C-alpha positions as CSV (number, residue, x, y, z in Angstrom):
1,M,103.2,23.3,118.4
2,I,104.9,26.6,119.4
3,D,107.4,26.8,122.4
4,V,106.7,30.5,123.4
5,H,109.7,30.6,125.9
6,C,113.2,29.0,125.8
7,H,116.8,30.3,125.8
8,L,118.6,29.6,122.3
9,E,121.5,32.2,123.5
10,Q,122.9,30.0,126.2
11,S,126.0,28.5,125.8
12,D,124.5,25.1,126.4
13,Y,123.6,25.4,122.3
14,N,127.4,26.9,121.3
15,S,127.8,23.7,119.4
16,D,125.0,23.0,117.6
17,R,122.5,25.8,117.9
18,E,121.6,25.9,114.5
19,E,121.3,22.2,114.2
20,V,118.7,22.7,116.9
21,I,116.4,25.6,115.3
22,E,116.4,23.3,111.6
23,K,115.3,20.0,113.4
24,C,112.6,22.6,115.3
25,K,111.4,24.3,111.9
26,K,110.8,20.3,110.8
27,E,107.6,20.1,113.9
28,L,107.3,23.8,115.5
29,K,105.4,26.1,114.1
30,A,107.7,29.3,115.8
31,V,109.8,29.5,118.7
32,I,110.2,32.4,121.0
33,T,113.9,32.8,122.9
34,S,113.8,34.9,125.9
35,C,116.4,37.4,126.0
36,A,117.4,37.8,129.7
37,H,120.5,39.7,130.0
38,P,121.9,42.9,127.7
39,K,125.2,40.3,126.7
40,D,122.9,38.2,124.9
41,F,120.6,41.0,122.9
42,E,123.1,41.0,119.8
43,L,123.3,37.2,119.3
44,T,119.2,37.1,120.1
45,M,118.9,39.6,117.3
46,K,121.0,37.6,114.8
47,L,119.2,34.6,115.4
48,V,115.2,36.4,114.6
49,E,117.1,38.1,111.4
50,Q,118.4,34.5,110.1
51,H,115.6,33.0,110.8
52,K,113.0,35.2,110.3
53,G,109.2,34.3,110.8
54,F,110.4,30.9,113.2
55,V,112.5,32.2,115.5
56,F,111.0,35.2,117.5
57,A,112.2,37.3,120.6
58,T,111.0,38.5,123.9
59,V,113.7,40.6,126.1
60,G,114.4,41.8,129.6
61,I,116.9,42.1,132.1
62,H,115.7,38.8,134.7
63,P,115.5,39.5,138.3
64,E,118.6,37.7,139.2
65,Y,120.8,40.2,137.7
66,I,119.7,43.3,139.5
67,K,123.6,43.3,141.1
68,E,125.2,42.8,137.8
69,V,123.8,45.4,135.2
70,G,124.3,49.1,136.2
71,K,122.3,52.2,135.5
72,E,124.1,53.0,132.2
73,E,124.3,50.1,130.6
74,K,120.1,49.7,131.8
75,E,119.6,52.5,129.9
76,E,121.6,51.3,126.9
77,F,119.8,48.4,126.7
78,F,116.5,50.2,126.5
79,E,117.6,52.7,124.3
80,L,118.3,49.2,122.4
81,V,115.1,47.6,123.1
82,R,113.4,51.1,121.5
83,K,115.4,51.3,118.4
84,N,114.9,47.1,117.6
85,K,110.9,47.3,118.7
86,E,109.8,46.0,115.4
87,K,111.8,42.6,115.9
88,I,110.9,42.0,119.5
89,V,107.7,40.5,120.2
90,G,106.9,40.8,124.2
91,I,108.8,42.2,127.1
92,G,110.9,39.5,129.2
93,E,111.3,37.6,131.0
94,V,110.9,40.2,134.2
95,G,109.9,40.4,137.3
96,L,111.1,39.4,140.6
97,D,113.3,36.2,141.7
98,F,113.1,37.1,145.5
99,L,116.3,33.9,146.3
100,I,118.0,37.3,146.3
101,E,117.6,37.8,150.0
102,E,118.9,41.3,150.8
103,Q,115.5,43.8,150.7
104,E,117.8,46.7,149.2
105,W,117.9,44.4,146.2
106,R,114.5,43.4,146.5
107,E,113.6,47.3,146.0
108,K,115.7,47.7,143.3
109,Q,114.0,44.7,141.2
110,K,110.6,46.2,141.8
111,E,112.2,49.9,140.3
112,L,113.2,47.6,137.7
113,F,110.4,45.9,137.0
114,L,108.4,49.1,136.7
115,E,110.4,50.1,134.1
116,F,110.1,47.4,132.2
117,I,106.0,47.6,132.7
118,S,106.1,51.2,131.8
119,L,108.1,50.2,128.7
120,A,106.2,46.8,127.5
121,K,102.9,49.5,127.8
122,K,104.7,52.6,125.5
123,L,105.8,49.9,122.5
124,N,102.8,47.8,123.0
125,K,104.1,44.4,123.7
126,P,103.2,41.9,126.0
127,L,104.9,41.0,129.5
128,V,106.7,37.7,130.2
129,I,107.0,37.6,133.7
130,H,109.4,35.7,136.0
131,A,108.1,35.5,139.3
132,R,110.2,33.3,142.0
133,K,109.5,32.9,145.5
134,A,107.3,36.3,144.6
135,F,104.3,35.4,142.6
136,G,101.7,37.3,145.1
137,E,104.3,40.1,145.0
138,A,104.7,40.5,141.0
139,I,100.9,40.1,140.7
140,E,100.4,43.0,142.7
141,I,102.6,45.1,141.2
142,L,101.5,44.4,137.3
143,E,97.6,45.0,139.1
144,N,98.9,48.1,140.5
145,Q,100.0,49.1,136.9
146,N,96.6,48.1,135.4
147,A,99.0,45.5,133.3
148,K,96.5,43.6,130.6
149,N,99.0,41.4,128.2
150,V,100.5,39.3,130.8
151,L,102.2,36.0,130.4
152,M,103.0,34.2,133.7
153,H,106.1,32.1,132.9
154,F,106.5,28.7,134.6
155,F,103.8,29.7,136.9
156,S,103.0,27.6,140.1
157,A,101.2,29.4,142.5
158,K,97.9,26.9,142.4
159,E,96.6,29.6,145.4
160,L,96.9,32.7,143.3
161,L,95.3,31.3,139.7
162,E,91.7,32.5,140.6
163,R,93.4,36.3,140.0
164,V,95.3,35.2,137.0
165,K,92.0,34.0,135.4
166,E,90.0,37.3,136.6
167,N,93.2,39.5,134.9
168,G,92.5,38.0,131.7
169,W,96.0,36.8,131.7
170,Y,98.3,33.7,130.6
171,I,100.2,31.3,132.0
172,S,102.6,28.5,130.2
173,V,103.5,25.3,131.4
174,N,106.9,23.5,130.7
175,T,108.5,19.9,131.2
176,T,107.9,20.0,135.1
177,L,104.2,19.4,134.5
178,L,105.0,15.4,134.2
179,T,105.8,16.4,137.9
180,S,104.4,18.8,139.6
181,K,101.0,18.0,141.5
182,K,100.7,21.7,142.0
183,I,101.1,22.3,138.2
184,K,98.5,19.4,137.1
185,K,95.8,21.1,139.3
186,I,96.9,24.8,137.6
187,V,96.1,23.4,133.9
188,R,92.8,21.4,134.9
189,D,91.6,24.6,136.6
190,M,93.1,27.0,133.9
191,P,90.9,27.2,130.6
192,L,92.8,26.1,127.7
193,E,91.9,29.6,126.4
194,R,94.9,30.8,128.4
195,I,97.4,28.2,128.1
196,L,100.8,28.4,126.5
197,T,103.7,25.8,125.9
198,E,107.1,26.3,126.5
199,T,110.4,24.6,127.4
200,D,112.4,27.1,129.4
201,S,115.3,25.3,127.6
202,P,117.9,24.1,127.9
203,W,117.1,23.5,131.5
204,L,114.3,21.3,132.6
205,G,115.6,18.6,130.2
206,L,113.6,15.2,130.9
207,E,116.4,12.8,132.7
208,H,118.6,15.7,133.5
209,K,119.7,15.7,129.9
210,R,120.2,19.4,127.8
211,N,116.2,20.5,127.0
212,D,115.2,22.1,123.9
213,P,112.0,23.6,122.3
214,L,111.0,20.4,120.9
215,S,109.9,19.1,124.5
216,V,106.7,20.8,123.6
217,K,105.4,17.6,122.2
218,I,105.8,15.9,125.2
219,V,103.8,19.1,127.8
220,I,101.1,18.9,124.8
221,Q,99.9,15.3,125.5
222,R,100.3,15.9,129.4
223,I,98.1,18.9,129.3
224,A,95.3,16.7,126.9
225,E,95.8,13.8,129.1
226,I,94.7,16.1,132.4
227,K,91.8,17.9,130.9
228,K,91.0,14.5,129.1
229,I,90.7,16.1,125.4
230,D,92.6,15.4,122.2
231,E,96.5,16.6,121.9
232,R,95.0,18.0,118.4
233,R,93.1,20.0,119.9
234,V,95.5,21.1,122.9
235,D,98.3,22.0,120.0
236,E,95.2,24.3,118.3
237,V,94.2,26.0,120.8
238,T,97.7,26.8,122.3
239,T,99.2,27.9,119.3
240,E,96.1,30.1,119.1
241,N,97.0,31.9,121.7
242,A,100.9,32.5,121.2
243,Y,99.8,34.2,117.9
244,K,97.1,35.8,119.5
245,L,99.4,36.9,122.5
246,F,102.6,37.8,120.8
247,S,101.1,39.1,117.4
248,L,103.0,36.7,115.9
249,K,103.7,36.6,111.9
250,V,104.1,33.3,111.0
251,E,106.3,32.2,107.8
């Protein structure tokens, strides 16, 4: 089992971060934490160093932060990413978030997204995509840029699934699978060989509790029920998918 998308850098874990990671080591093969803001880069790299071969990192600037990361900070961040490329397994989460309604800022999100797609190509890293109220626009940009190694994180746009499949991309699913009819149908219709498991923790916890990477177990159980196959098979294939997409060197 691998959680391909969580946020171990979040303050929700400040009191017991190491304890959470040690618990995960007992049951998971690996955890990929997503650094989504330049301010979290240092802590993220520290976690990768301290838990080499178990904690891996993707890095990017979440589109919801478009208003607070200035040009200079962005350029410094890109330079840090290039310098630390050996410690990074992917670029993300990056993309579009149209909860931000002003057209000017949506255009700036698109500009930043294009820069990250270019960076991922130069570093030969997969892209982890965030698209809220903007899956169609994000997919169009990715297609126009001929992006190949793509993970649609928390994918929920059933009407666009065929395009994702045709492009040979992956999706990742989390605990919302337990409640969302749309995501259940996506899992039903997506080949297992293109599905990865995530938690987006500390968010999306059951009963409004803090989430952690161990909830991928519940996600795997649910995928198995929907697809009417053995849990061990789901575990095996989704884990292999993560190894393949992110070129993980697990210890």
